[in-house]
N, C-alpha and C positions, 0 to 999 in steps of 0.2 A: 183508881180502880176502874177498868172499863165497864160500861153499862151494857147489860144484856137486855136489849129491848124486847126480847121474846117474853119477858116476865111482866111487861107493862101493857096497858091497854093500847089498842091501835091508834087512838087519838091522843097519845101522850104528848106530842109536840104542842098541840093546842092547849092541853091542860097546863103544861109547863109555862107557856106564854101567858096564860091567865093568872097563874100564881106570881110570875114576875111582875106583871102589870099591877096586881093587887099590892105587891110590896114596893111599888114605885121604883123597881129595879135597884133596890138596896137590900143588903142582908138584913133580915128581920131581927137578928140578935145583936149585931155590932154596928150596923148602919153603913158599912162600906158600899160604894157604888159598883154595880156590875160594869166590867170592862175597864175600870180605872187602873192606872199604872202607878206603882209606888213601891214602898218597902215597909216591912214591919220593924219597929224599934221598941223593945221592951213590951211586946204584945200589942202595940198600937200601930195601926196602919197610917203611914204618911203618904198622902196622895201627891204625886208629882204631875200627873196629867190625867185628863178624863178619858182618854182613849189612846191606842197605839198611834193613830194618825196625828194626834196633837202632842205626842211625846217629843221632847227636844233635849237640849243640853242638860237639863236638870237630871234626866235619867242617866245620861252618860257620866255626869259628875258624881251621882249617888253610887253608881257601880264602881267608879274609880276610888271612891271613899270606902269601898269594901261592903256596901249594902247589896243584898240580893234583890234586884228589881224584879217585880212580878206583876202579872196582870190578874186582877180579880175576876173570877168566873163564878157566877152564882149557880148553885145547883139546887135541886128541889129535894128536900128531905121528907121522908115519911116518918111522922112522929110517933105513931102507935097510939094515937088518941083514942080513948074509950068511945064506943058507939053510944048513940042516944039511949039505947035500952040498957046500958050499963055493962054490956059485954066488953071485955078488954080488946084493945086494938093490938095490932102486931106491926111493928115498924118494918118487918121483912116482907109484908104483904104489899107488893108493888101494884096490885090491882085496886087497893083501897085508896081511891083518889078523892075522898071527901075533902072539900076545901079546908076544913078545920084540922085535917090530918096532914096537910102539906105546908111546908114553909120554905121560902127562898133563903138559902144560907150560902155564905162564902165558903171556900174550901176549908178554911181553918175551923169555922164554927161547925161545919158538917163533920169534919174529922173528929173534933172533940165530942160531938153528940154520939158518934158511932165508935168511939174509942174501945168500948168493951167488946164489940164484935171484932174489931181489927186485932185486938190482943188475943182473943180466942182463936181466930183464924191463923194468926202467926204461930201460935203454940201448936196447932194441929199440923201446920206445914213443917215446922221444925222437927216434930216427932216423926213425920213421914220421911223426911230427908235422913234422919238418923237411922231409921229402920232400913232404908234403901242402901246406905253406906255399909251397914252391918251385913245385910244380905249379899251385897256385891263382894264383900270381903270373905264370904263363905260361912258366915255365922247363921245358924239355924234359929228360927223363931220358936219360942216355947209357947204352946197354947195349953191353957189349963182346962181340963174337962171336969165338970162337976156332976 
């Protein structure tokens, strides 16, 4: 999903770099290294190279064996951590850049963390597409007035 940087603070790149540094450039949940090359097997990442530039025959062999070779890219997740005063946090608030509210996660861990939002957005998108197909076919939409 593309990142809309208008929702983030102007110094987001510096904040992101600080969180990656704090995490040692590893996913804070599963430990995979940023920019490493490999594949997942039964949910476990098998590292073949530490970077694209050091990738060699192992990657080609893995691909020939039917593995989907990927590059790990760490992202910064907003966790929705409660504030010090007890007020709830909101993981959709991209301006909340408290260090305890941010975590460096690989794509897989970040997708799992946001799975509920992705499912909700997919449901909304499917419903919009169904309404558009019905409208394009000439079907009128019924609105209830109470």
